[in-house]
Backbone as JSON, one array per atom type, in Angstrom:
{
  "sequence": "XXXXXXXXXXXXXXXXXXXXXXXXXXXXXXXXXXXXXXXXXXXXXXXXXXXXXXXXXXXXXXXXXXXXXXXXXXXXXXXXXXXXXXXXXXXXXXXXXXXXXXXXXXXXXXXXXXXXXXXXXXXXXXXXXXXXXXXXXXXXXX",
  "N": [[-97.33, 60.32, -173.79], [-97.59, 62.07, -175.98], [-99.9, 63.45, -175.18], [-99.0, 64.76, -172.9], [-97.04, 66.46, -173.98], [-98.62, 68.05, -175.69], [-100.29, 69.27, -173.79], [-98.42, 70.77, -172.37], [-97.54, 72.55, -174.37], [-99.96, 73.91, -174.87], [-100.34, 75.09, -172.37], [-98.11, 76.81, -172.28], [-98.64, 78.51, -174.48], [-101.04, 79.65, -173.59], [-100.13, 80.98, -171.32], [-98.31, 82.83, -172.46], [-100.04, 84.34, -174.06], [-101.53, 85.66, -172.14], [-99.66, 87.26, -171.03], [-99.34, 89.55, -172.4], [-98.54, 92.97, -172.85], [-100.36, 95.71, -171.72], [-101.08, 98.74, -173.14], [-101.31, 101.96, -171.77], [-103.22, 104.55, -172.69], [-102.78, 107.88, -172.6], [-104.92, 110.63, -172.11], [-105.11, 113.52, -174.23], [-104.28, 116.73, -173.14], [-104.73, 119.34, -174.09], [-106.19, 118.84, -176.36], [-105.96, 118.27, -179.89], [-102.74, 118.61, -181.4], [-101.45, 121.44, -183.04], [-100.82, 121.84, -186.6], [-98.41, 123.12, -187.23], [-96.86, 122.69, -184.96], [-96.6, 119.93, -185.17], [-95.14, 119.83, -187.52], [-92.75, 121.08, -186.75], [-91.96, 119.3, -184.74], [-91.51, 116.99, -186.25], [-89.4, 117.66, -187.91], [-87.34, 118.9, -186.51], [-84.81, 118.05, -184.25], [-85.63, 116.67, -181.08], [-85.14, 118.59, -178.35], [-85.79, 118.37, -175.77], [-85.82, 115.81, -174.99], [-85.01, 112.51, -173.69], [-82.29, 111.84, -174.23], [-81.14, 114.36, -174.44], [-81.55, 115.32, -171.87], [-79.98, 113.53, -170.44], [-77.47, 114.18, -171.48], [-77.27, 116.79, -170.53], [-77.24, 116.38, -167.76], [-74.91, 114.89, -167.58], [-73.06, 116.8, -168.46], [-73.24, 118.64, -166.42], [-71.87, 117.51, -164.36], [-72.9, 116.2, -162.01], [-73.01, 115.25, -158.57], [-73.03, 112.01, -156.95], [-74.95, 112.0, -154.94], [-76.55, 114.2, -155.69], [-77.56, 113.21, -158.12], [-79.09, 111.05, -157.18], [-81.03, 112.39, -155.62], [-82.26, 113.86, -157.66], [-83.26, 111.81, -159.28], [-85.08, 110.56, -157.53], [-86.89, 112.66, -157.1], [-87.81, 113.01, -159.71], [-89.16, 110.6, -160.16], [-91.26, 110.84, -158.28], [-92.5, 113.12, -159.34], [-93.35, 112.15, -161.83], [-95.28, 110.31, -161.04], [-97.16, 112.04, -159.87], [-97.77, 113.56, -162.12], [-98.95, 111.65, -163.8], [-101.19, 111.06, -162.24], [-102.58, 113.49, -162.32], [-103.08, 113.71, -165.06], [-104.73, 111.5, -165.53], [-106.92, 112.0, -163.92], [-110.27, 112.35, -164.04], [-112.01, 114.2, -163.03], [-111.05, 116.71, -163.3], [-110.99, 119.65, -165.31], [-109.79, 120.29, -168.68], [-108.39, 122.73, -168.58], [-107.82, 123.0, -165.85], [-106.17, 120.79, -165.51], [-104.04, 121.52, -167.16], [-103.14, 123.79, -165.77], [-102.35, 122.65, -163.31], [-100.34, 120.92, -164.19], [-98.55, 122.78, -165.18], [-97.83, 124.09, -162.84], [-96.59, 121.95, -161.55], [-94.37, 121.68, -163.17], [-93.06, 124.08, -162.57], [-92.41, 123.61, -159.9], [-90.65, 121.52, -160.24], [-88.54, 122.85, -161.55], [-87.71, 124.62, -159.52], [-86.89, 122.76, -157.61], [-84.78, 121.51, -158.93], [-83.0, 123.65, -159.11], [-82.48, 123.93, -156.41], [-80.85, 121.79, -155.74], [-78.5, 122.17, -157.05], [-75.11, 123.41, -157.17], [-73.59, 126.73, -157.09], [-71.89, 127.01, -159.39], [-72.84, 125.01, -161.09], [-75.4, 125.94, -161.47], [-74.97, 128.23, -163.03], [-73.91, 127.01, -165.29], [-76.08, 125.45, -166.21], [-77.88, 127.44, -166.79], [-76.62, 128.69, -168.95], [-76.68, 126.55, -170.77], [-79.44, 126.28, -171.15], [-80.07, 128.73, -172.34], [-78.66, 128.44, -174.7], [-80.04, 126.29, -175.83], [-82.56, 127.49, -176.26], [-81.84, 129.46, -178.09], [-81.01, 127.83, -180.23], [-83.41, 126.53, -180.82], [-84.98, 128.68, -181.7], [-83.52, 129.42, -183.97], [-83.83, 127.08, -185.5], [-86.59, 127.06, -185.93], [-86.81, 129.38, -187.42], [-85.48, 128.58, -189.74], [-87.28, 126.67, -190.68], [-89.43, 128.28, -191.34], [-88.56, 129.68, -193.51]],
  "CA": [[-96.27, 61.26, -174.08], [-98.15, 63.1, -176.84], [-100.83, 64.25, -174.4], [-98.21, 65.61, -172.02], [-96.42, 67.47, -174.84], [-99.69, 68.96, -176.13], [-100.74, 70.06, -172.64], [-97.35, 71.74, -172.08], [-97.61, 73.57, -175.42], [-101.17, 74.7, -174.62], [-100.07, 75.89, -171.18], [-97.16, 77.87, -172.66], [-99.36, 79.45, -175.34], [-101.98, 80.38, -172.73], [-99.34, 81.88, -170.48], [-97.78, 83.9, -173.3], [-101.12, 85.2, -174.51], [-101.96, 86.49, -171.02], [-98.54, 88.09, -170.62], [-99.25, 90.7, -173.29], [-98.49, 94.24, -172.15], [-101.45, 96.59, -172.08], [-100.65, 100.14, -173.17], [-102.25, 102.93, -171.22], [-103.23, 105.73, -173.54], [-103.08, 109.06, -171.81], [-105.68, 111.6, -172.9], [-104.44, 114.79, -174.5], [-104.8, 117.78, -172.26], [-105.2, 120.47, -174.88], [-106.74, 118.39, -177.63], [-105.02, 117.99, -180.96], [-101.6, 119.5, -181.57], [-101.61, 122.09, -184.33], [-99.98, 121.29, -187.66], [-97.07, 123.71, -187.17], [-96.14, 121.96, -183.92], [-96.24, 118.64, -185.73], [-94.09, 120.06, -188.5], [-91.52, 121.33, -186.0], [-91.58, 118.06, -184.07], [-91.05, 116.0, -187.2], [-88.21, 118.07, -188.63], [-86.31, 119.41, -185.61], [-84.53, 117.1, -183.18], [-86.25, 117.0, -179.81], [-84.11, 118.98, -177.4], [-86.26, 118.12, -174.41], [-85.92, 114.37, -174.85], [-84.19, 111.8, -172.71], [-80.86, 111.94, -174.52], [-80.73, 115.71, -174.12], [-81.5, 115.41, -170.41], [-78.8, 112.78, -170.01], [-76.3, 114.98, -171.83], [-77.22, 117.93, -169.62], [-76.83, 115.87, -166.45], [-73.5, 114.54, -167.69], [-72.28, 118.04, -168.57], [-73.25, 119.36, -165.14], [-71.02, 116.79, -163.41], [-73.61, 116.06, -160.75], [-72.49, 114.26, -157.62], [-73.9, 110.83, -156.79], [-76.06, 112.43, -154.09], [-77.42, 115.03, -156.51], [-78.25, 112.33, -159.07], [-80.11, 110.29, -156.45], [-82.11, 113.32, -155.29], [-82.95, 114.17, -158.9], [-84.0, 110.62, -159.7], [-86.2, 110.39, -156.6], [-87.87, 113.7, -157.39], [-88.38, 112.73, -161.05], [-90.13, 109.51, -159.99], [-92.43, 111.4, -157.61], [-93.15, 114.01, -160.28], [-94.04, 111.35, -162.84], [-96.49, 109.76, -160.42], [-98.12, 113.15, -159.75], [-98.18, 113.93, -163.47], [-99.9, 110.62, -164.25], [-102.43, 111.22, -161.48], [-103.27, 114.67, -162.86], [-103.51, 113.39, -166.42], [-105.8, 110.49, -165.5], [-108.04, 112.5, -163.13], [-111.38, 112.75, -164.91], [-112.79, 115.26, -162.4], [-110.45, 118.0, -163.65], [-111.19, 120.13, -166.68], [-108.49, 120.42, -169.36], [-107.7, 123.94, -168.09], [-107.29, 122.7, -164.52], [-105.05, 119.87, -165.7], [-102.92, 122.31, -167.7], [-102.63, 124.64, -164.69], [-101.64, 121.81, -162.35], [-99.1, 120.44, -164.82], [-97.65, 123.94, -165.25], [-97.3, 124.27, -161.48], [-95.67, 120.83, -161.31], [-93.14, 122.02, -163.89], [-92.4, 125.13, -161.78], [-91.85, 122.96, -158.71], [-89.49, 120.77, -160.72], [-87.44, 123.79, -161.81], [-87.22, 125.09, -158.22], [-86.19, 121.65, -156.98], [-83.51, 121.34, -159.65], [-82.12, 124.74, -158.68], [-82.1, 123.76, -155.0], [-79.82, 120.77, -155.55], [-77.28, 122.54, -157.78], [-74.22, 124.4, -156.57], [-73.58, 127.95, -157.92], [-71.23, 126.77, -160.69], [-73.75, 124.2, -161.9], [-76.53, 126.82, -161.83], [-74.51, 129.05, -164.16], [-73.74, 126.11, -166.44], [-77.4, 125.07, -166.71], [-78.47, 128.65, -167.37], [-76.0, 128.84, -170.27], [-77.21, 125.47, -171.63], [-80.83, 126.59, -171.48], [-80.05, 129.83, -173.29], [-78.2, 127.87, -175.96], [-81.14, 125.49, -176.4], [-83.57, 128.43, -176.74], [-81.28, 130.06, -179.3], [-81.05, 126.81, -181.27], [-84.81, 126.32, -181.15], [-85.4, 129.84, -182.49], [-82.86, 129.3, -185.28], [-84.45, 125.96, -186.23], [-87.92, 127.5, -186.36], [-86.6, 130.36, -188.5], [-85.15, 127.8, -190.93], [-88.51, 126.04, -191.16], [-90.31, 129.31, -191.89], [-88.0, 130.23, -194.77]],
  "C": [[-96.79, 62.41, -174.94], [-99.06, 64.02, -176.05], [-100.09, 65.22, -173.49], [-97.58, 66.75, -172.82], [-97.46, 68.51, -175.27], [-100.15, 69.83, -174.96], [-99.69, 71.1, -172.25], [-97.39, 72.88, -173.09], [-98.81, 74.48, -175.19], [-100.97, 75.61, -173.41], [-99.15, 77.06, -171.51], [-97.86, 78.92, -173.5], [-100.34, 80.28, -174.51], [-101.24, 81.39, -171.86], [-98.84, 83.08, -171.28], [-98.89, 84.86, -173.73], [-101.63, 86.1, -173.39], [-100.86, 87.45, -170.58], [-98.38, 89.31, -171.52], [-99.3, 91.99, -172.46], [-99.62, 95.12, -172.66], [-100.93, 98.02, -172.03], [-101.73, 101.01, -172.58], [-102.13, 104.18, -172.08], [-103.66, 106.91, -172.7], [-103.86, 110.05, -172.67], [-104.87, 112.87, -173.11], [-105.09, 115.87, -173.65], [-105.41, 118.91, -173.08], [-105.75, 120.05, -176.23], [-105.65, 118.11, -178.64], [-103.9, 119.04, -181.01], [-101.72, 120.14, -182.95], [-100.57, 121.6, -185.34], [-98.57, 121.87, -187.63], [-96.24, 123.0, -186.11], [-95.71, 120.59, -184.42], [-95.1, 118.78, -186.71], [-92.75, 120.26, -187.8], [-91.04, 120.05, -185.34], [-90.99, 117.05, -185.03], [-89.73, 116.38, -187.86], [-87.06, 118.53, -187.74], [-86.07, 118.37, -184.53], [-85.11, 117.58, -181.86], [-85.18, 117.33, -178.79], [-84.55, 118.75, -175.97], [-86.33, 116.63, -174.11], [-84.94, 113.8, -173.85], [-82.71, 111.97, -172.98], [-80.34, 113.33, -174.19], [-80.6, 115.89, -172.61], [-80.26, 114.69, -169.88], [-77.53, 113.56, -170.31], [-76.15, 116.15, -170.87], [-76.72, 117.49, -168.25], [-75.34, 115.51, -166.47], [-72.63, 115.79, -167.71], [-72.23, 118.83, -167.27], [-72.34, 118.72, -164.1], [-71.67, 116.7, -162.04], [-72.94, 115.01, -159.87], [-73.47, 113.1, -157.54], [-75.14, 111.21, -155.98], [-77.06, 113.28, -154.87], [-78.22, 114.18, -157.51], [-79.36, 111.55, -158.39], [-81.3, 111.17, -156.08], [-82.94, 113.63, -156.53], [-83.8, 113.0, -159.37], [-85.24, 110.42, -158.83], [-87.3, 111.41, -156.89], [-88.57, 113.44, -158.72], [-89.44, 111.62, -160.96], [-91.41, 110.01, -159.32], [-93.22, 112.3, -158.56], [-93.93, 113.24, -161.34], [-95.31, 110.73, -162.29], [-97.56, 110.84, -160.29], [-98.66, 113.54, -161.13], [-99.21, 112.93, -164.01], [-101.23, 110.77, -163.54], [-103.25, 112.4, -162.0], [-103.87, 114.34, -164.22], [-104.71, 112.46, -166.43], [-107.05, 111.02, -164.79], [-109.15, 113.05, -164.02], [-112.24, 113.86, -164.3], [-112.26, 116.65, -162.74], [-110.77, 118.37, -165.09], [-109.82, 120.21, -167.35], [-107.69, 121.64, -168.89], [-107.08, 123.7, -166.72], [-106.09, 121.76, -164.61], [-103.82, 120.63, -166.18], [-102.3, 123.17, -166.61], [-101.83, 123.82, -163.68], [-100.33, 121.28, -162.91], [-98.07, 121.57, -164.93], [-97.02, 124.19, -163.88], [-96.3, 123.17, -161.13], [-94.33, 121.1, -161.98], [-92.35, 123.1, -163.14], [-91.71, 124.54, -160.55], [-90.59, 122.19, -159.11], [-88.3, 121.7, -160.94], [-86.85, 124.3, -160.49], [-86.41, 123.99, -157.52], [-84.81, 121.46, -157.62], [-82.52, 122.42, -159.21], [-81.64, 124.54, -157.24], [-81.0, 122.72, -154.8], [-78.51, 121.11, -156.25], [-76.42, 123.51, -156.97], [-74.16, 125.6, -157.52], [-72.96, 127.76, -159.32], [-72.16, 125.99, -161.63], [-74.96, 125.03, -162.34], [-76.17, 127.69, -163.03], [-74.42, 128.22, -165.43], [-75.1, 125.76, -167.05], [-78.1, 126.27, -167.34], [-77.92, 128.87, -168.78], [-76.53, 127.78, -171.24], [-78.63, 125.77, -172.07], [-80.91, 127.72, -172.5], [-79.62, 129.35, -174.67], [-79.3, 127.06, -176.64], [-82.23, 126.4, -176.96], [-83.11, 129.06, -178.05], [-81.36, 129.08, -180.47], [-82.48, 126.56, -181.75], [-85.33, 127.46, -182.04], [-84.8, 129.77, -183.89], [-83.51, 128.2, -186.12], [-85.83, 126.33, -186.73], [-87.81, 128.51, -187.5], [-86.27, 129.64, -189.81], [-86.4, 127.17, -191.53], [-89.44, 127.05, -191.83], [-89.81, 129.88, -193.21], [-88.18, 129.31, -195.92]]
}
């Protein structure tokens, strides 16, 4: 009975130790972030984060079909982004250029799935976010 209990415990411990999640560290494209960017990031709420995106999507009142198209595109974009980031044959400048182009494609795709009213709404939201970002940076500089 003891031997069976010990073997079960050893099996469980071995299984748990192998089930550890390995983090993939993505290399930085442009090297270290400057100290001002760190200062802004640490003191100003991130307006490009997940919660902001969710709020924007909620405020746009997207249809179920629009949400599905957006989700599908986002998944494809993330796969492409990871492939670019991991590709060791590209220089940092090439990676930055490809990521910038990927961002442009994303913006065009987003515009293609929105109706005219939603396009106006998102334009107003973006202008508001830019205005807020400028105000927050001005506060940090004073």
